[in-house]
C-alpha positions as CSV (number, residue, x, y, z in Angstrom):
1,X,19.0,0.6,6.2
2,X,22.3,-1.2,5.7
3,X,25.4,0.7,4.8
4,X,25.6,1.2,1.0
5,X,28.4,-0.7,-0.6
6,X,30.9,0.9,-2.9
7,X,29.6,-1.4,-5.7
8,X,26.1,-0.2,-5.2
9,X,27.2,3.4,-5.1
10,X,28.9,3.0,-8.5
11,X,25.8,1.4,-9.9
12,X,23.7,4.4,-8.9
13,X,26.3,6.9,-10.2
14,X,26.4,5.0,-13.5
15,X,22.6,5.1,-13.7
16,X,22.5,8.9,-12.9
17,X,25.1,9.5,-15.5
18,X,23.1,7.7,-18.2
19,X,19.9,9.8,-18.2
20,X,18.4,8.1,-21.3
21,X,18.7,4.7,-19.5
22,X,17.5,6.2,-16.2
23,X,14.4,7.6,-17.9
24,X,13.6,4.4,-19.7
25,X,14.1,2.1,-16.7
26,X,12.8,4.2,-13.8
27,X,10.9,7.2,-15.3
28,X,9.0,8.0,-12.1
29,X,12.2,8.1,-10.0
30,X,14.0,10.2,-12.7
31,X,11.2,12.7,-12.9
32,X,11.0,13.0,-9.1
33,X,14.8,13.7,-8.8
34,X,14.5,16.3,-11.5
35,X,11.6,18.2,-10.0
36,X,12.2,17.7,-6.2
37,X,14.9,20.4,-5.8
38,X,12.4,23.1,-6.6
39,X,9.8,21.8,-4.0
40,X,9.7,22.6,-0.3
41,X,11.1,19.9,2.0
42,X,10.3,19.1,5.6
43,X,12.6,21.7,7.0
44,X,15.2,19.2,7.9
45,X,17.8,19.3,5.1
46,X,19.7,16.3,6.4
47,X,16.6,14.1,6.8
48,X,15.4,15.2,3.3
49,X,18.8,14.3,1.7
50,X,18.8,10.9,3.5
51,X,15.3,10.2,2.3
52,X,16.1,11.0,-1.3
53,X,19.1,8.7,-1.2
54,X,17.0,5.9,0.2
55,X,14.3,6.7,-2.4
56,X,16.8,6.4,-5.3
57,X,18.6,3.4,-3.9
58,X,15.6,1.2,-3.0
59,X,13.3,2.2,-5.8
60,X,15.9,1.1,-8.3
61,X,17.1,-2.0,-6.4
62,X,14.7,-4.5,-8.1
63,X,14.0,-7.9,-6.5
64,X,17.1,-7.7,-4.2
65,X,15.0,-5.8,-1.6
66,X,11.9,-7.5,-0.1
67,X,10.2,-4.5,1.4
68,X,11.5,-1.3,-0.2
69,X,8.4,0.8,0.7
70,X,8.9,0.4,4.5
71,X,12.6,0.8,4.3
72,X,12.2,4.1,2.5
73,X,9.6,5.6,4.8
74,X,10.4,4.0,8.2
75,X,13.0,6.6,9.3
76,X,10.4,9.4,8.9
77,X,7.8,7.8,11.2
78,X,6.9,10.0,14.2
79,X,4.2,10.0,16.9
80,X,1.6,12.8,16.5
81,X,-1.7,12.9,18.5
82,X,-1.1,9.3,19.6
83,X,-0.8,8.2,15.9
84,X,2.2,6.9,14.0
85,X,2.6,9.3,11.1
86,X,5.1,9.6,8.3
87,X,6.8,13.0,8.4
88,X,4.4,15.2,10.3
89,X,6.0,18.3,8.8
90,X,5.2,17.1,5.3
91,X,6.1,19.5,2.5
92,X,5.3,19.5,-1.2
93,X,8.5,17.5,-2.0
94,X,7.4,14.6,0.2
95,X,3.9,14.9,-1.0
96,X,5.2,14.3,-4.6
97,X,7.3,11.4,-3.3
98,X,4.2,10.0,-1.5
99,X,2.3,9.8,-4.8
100,X,5.2,8.1,-6.6
101,X,5.5,5.5,-3.7
102,X,1.8,4.9,-3.6
103,X,1.6,4.2,-7.3
104,X,4.7,2.0,-7.1
105,X,3.7,-0.1,-4.1
106,X,0.4,0.6,-2.3
107,X,-1.7,3.5,-1.0
108,X,-1.6,2.2,2.6
109,X,1.7,1.6,4.4
110,X,2.3,-2.0,5.5
111,X,4.5,-1.6,8.5
112,X,5.9,-4.8,10.1
113,X,3.7,-4.1,13.2
114,X,0.5,-3.9,11.2
115,X,1.4,-7.0,9.2
116,X,1.9,-8.9,12.5
117,X,-1.4,-7.5,13.8
118,X,-3.1,-8.9,10.6
119,X,-1.5,-12.3,11.1
120,X,-2.9,-12.4,14.7
121,X,-6.3,-11.4,13.5
122,X,-6.3,-14.0,10.8
123,X,-5.7,-16.8,13.3
124,X,-4.7,-19.2,10.6
125,X,-7.6,-18.3,8.3
126,X,-7.2,-17.4,4.6
127,X,-7.2,-13.7,3.7
128,X,-9.1,-12.6,0.6
129,X,-8.0,-9.2,-0.9
130,X,-10.2,-7.6,-3.6
131,X,-8.7,-4.6,-5.3
132,X,-5.2,-5.9,-4.5
133,X,-3.5,-3.6,-7.0
134,X,0.2,-4.6,-7.2
135,X,-0.2,-7.2,-4.5
136,X,2.3,-5.4,-2.2
137,X,0.2,-5.9,1.0
138,X,-0.5,-9.5,-0.1
139,X,3.3,-10.1,-0.5
140,X,4.1,-8.8,3.0
141,X,1.2,-10.6,4.7
142,X,2.0,-13.9,2.9
143,X,5.6,-13.6,4.1
144,X,4.2,-13.7,7.6
145,X,2.7,-17.2,6.9
146,X,-0.8,-16.1,6.1
147,X,-2.5,-17.6,3.0
148,X,-3.6,-14.8,0.8
149,X,-5.9,-14.9,-2.3
150,X,-5.5,-11.5,-4.1
151,X,-7.5,-10.3,-7.1
152,X,-8.2,-7.1,-8.9
153,X,-10.5,-6.0,-11.8
154,X,-7.4,-4.6,-13.5
155,X,-4.3,-6.4,-12.3
156,X,-1.2,-4.3,-13.1
157,X,1.0,-6.1,-15.6
158,X,-2.0,-7.8,-17.2
159,X,-3.9,-4.6,-18.2
160,X,-3.8,-0.9,-17.7
161,X,-4.7,0.3,-14.2
162,X,-4.9,4.1,-13.7
163,X,-4.1,3.7,-10.0
164,X,-0.9,1.8,-10.6
165,X,0.5,3.0,-14.0
166,X,3.4,1.3,-15.7
167,X,6.5,3.1,-14.4
168,X,9.4,1.8,-16.5
169,X,11.1,-1.1,-18.1
170,X,12.6,-2.3,-14.8
171,X,9.8,-1.4,-12.4
172,X,7.9,-4.4,-11.0
173,X,4.2,-4.6,-12.1
174,X,3.2,-6.8,-9.2
175,X,4.7,-8.2,-6.0
176,X,2.4,-11.1,-5.6
177,X,0.1,-13.2,-7.8
178,X,-3.0,-11.0,-8.4
179,X,-5.8,-12.8,-10.2
180,X,-8.2,-11.0,-12.5
181,X,-11.8,-10.9,-11.3
182,X,-14.5,-8.3,-11.2
183,X,-16.3,-9.6,-8.0
184,X,-15.3,-11.7,-5.0
185,X,-18.1,-14.3,-5.9
186,X,-16.2,-15.0,-9.2
187,X,-13.1,-16.3,-7.3
188,X,-14.3,-17.6,-4.0
189,X,-17.8,-19.0,-3.4
190,X,-17.5,-20.1,0.3
191,X,-15.9,-17.7,2.8
192,X,-17.2,-18.7,6.2
193,X,-13.6,-19.5,7.3
194,X,-11.9,-16.6,5.5
195,X,-11.1,-13.0,6.4
196,X,-12.0,-10.2,3.9
197,X,-9.2,-7.7,3.6
198,X,-10.2,-4.3,2.1
199,X,-7.2,-2.0,1.9
200,X,-7.8,1.4,0.5
201,X,-10.9,0.5,-1.6
202,X,-11.7,3.3,-4.0
203,X,-13.9,6.1,-2.8
204,X,-16.0,8.7,-4.6
205,X,-19.0,6.4,-4.5
206,X,-17.2,3.6,-6.4
207,X,-19.2,0.4,-5.5
208,X,-16.2,-1.9,-5.2
209,X,-16.2,-1.9,-1.3
210,X,-19.9,-2.5,-0.9
211,X,-19.9,-5.1,-3.7
212,X,-17.1,-7.0,-2.0
213,X,-18.7,-6.8,1.4
214,X,-22.1,-8.0,0.0
215,X,-20.5,-11.0,-1.8
216,X,-18.6,-11.8,1.4
217,X,-21.7,-11.7,3.5
218,X,-23.7,-13.8,1.0
219,X,-20.9,-16.5,1.1
220,X,-20.8,-16.8,4.9
221,X,-18.0,-14.4,5.7
222,X,-17.9,-13.0,9.3
223,X,-14.6,-11.1,9.7
224,X,-13.4,-8.0,7.9
225,X,-10.1,-6.1,8.1
226,X,-10.6,-2.6,6.7
227,X,-7.8,-0.2,6.1
228,X,-8.9,3.2,4.9
229,X,-10.5,6.5,5.9
230,X,-13.8,7.1,7.7
231,X,-17.1,7.9,5.9
232,X,-16.6,11.0,3.8
233,X,-12.9,10.3,3.2
234,X,-11.0,9.0,0.2
235,X,-12.0,5.3,0.6
236,X,-15.2,3.2,0.5
237,X,-18.7,4.3,-0.5
238,X,-21.8,5.2,1.5
239,X,-23.4,1.8,0.9
240,X,-20.4,0.1,2.3
241,X,-20.4,2.3,5.5
242,X,-24.1,1.9,5.9
243,X,-23.7,-1.9,5.8
244,X,-21.0,-1.8,8.4
245,X,-23.2,0.3,10.7
246,X,-26.2,-2.0,10.2
247,X,-24.7,-5.5,10.3
248,X,-21.2,-5.3,11.6
249,X,-19.4,-4.5,14.9
250,X,-16.1,-2.8,15.3
251,X,-13.9,-5.1,17.3
252,X,-10.5,-3.4,17.4
253,X,-8.2,-0.8,15.8
254,X,-4.5,-1.3,15.2
255,X,-2.7,1.3,17.4
256,X,0.6,0.8,15.6
257,X,-0.8,1.5,12.1
258,X,1.3,4.0,10.2
259,X,-0.3,6.7,8.1
260,X,1.0,9.5,5.9
261,X,0.8,12.9,7.6
262,X,-1.9,14.1,5.2
263,X,-4.2,11.1,5.5
264,X,-6.7,9.8,8.1
265,X,-6.6,6.1,7.4
266,X,-6.8,3.4,10.1
267,X,-6.6,-0.4,10.3
268,X,-9.8,-1.9,11.8
269,X,-11.3,-5.3,12.5
270,X,-15.0,-5.8,12.1
271,X,-17.2,-8.9,12.9
272,X,-20.6,-9.8,11.5
273,X,-23.4,-9.2,14.1
C-alpha cells in the first residue's frame, strides 16, 4: 500500500470528526470502527491497527482505487496447510470485517494470481458470470483483457439484494455492468465458445448453480470455472454437484487461490465429459 499523503490523512480525520456525514456516507465502515475495539483481534496489535487503517482508507476512497478488496487483505495472507489463507489466527474482529468486505465487494477473494489463472484458462474465450453480485470479480477479470458478460437476478443498484445491501450514499453499488436476468438462457443462447464462471453460487439447496449449469450444457458449454466450497459447504446445491460428478471432469485447481481462514473454498476448472 502506498504511503498515505498528508492530504488524505486530513480527509480521513475530517470524516471521522463528522460522525453524521460518516454514518450517512459509509455506515458499514462507521459501525465497524465503533464496534471493533470490543472484539478480539488476531493477537498481533500492530497488524490489527494497520489493517483497520487500510480498511478505513480504502473503503472510503471511492473510484480512486481500482482493487480495494485485495489491497485491504493482501498483507494478512499467510500459508497454512499448503493453502494461501487470510489471517490464520482469525478473531471475532476480523470475522466482522470479513462480513463487511464480502458484502461490499465479493464473497470470494480475487487475488491477482487467481485473476491471471482465470485469464489463462479462458484462452481468449468469453466468460459468463451468473450471480455476479456487485460485479467485483468481473471488473478484475475484465481488467486482465478477458471479455466478461455478468448478470444477476437482483443486480445491486437496480434492486434490493440481501447478499449485497446498500451500504451508504458514497458506497459503490456495482464495479462492472451487471445485467438483470433470472437464467443464463435469457442472456446467452449459444455458449460453445464460452466459459461459465460460477463464483460463490448460493448454497442451502438454492437451485441457481444447477440451473446455470443446465442452461450452459444445453447451449453447448464445455468449460466451467467454479469457485466455492465442496459438497455440503456454503455454496452450490446437491443437483449441481451431482451433475458435476456425472458429466464433468475436474481438470485443475488454482494452487494460488486465497481463502479466508474460516472458509474452505477453492478455484477449480471442470470440462464436459
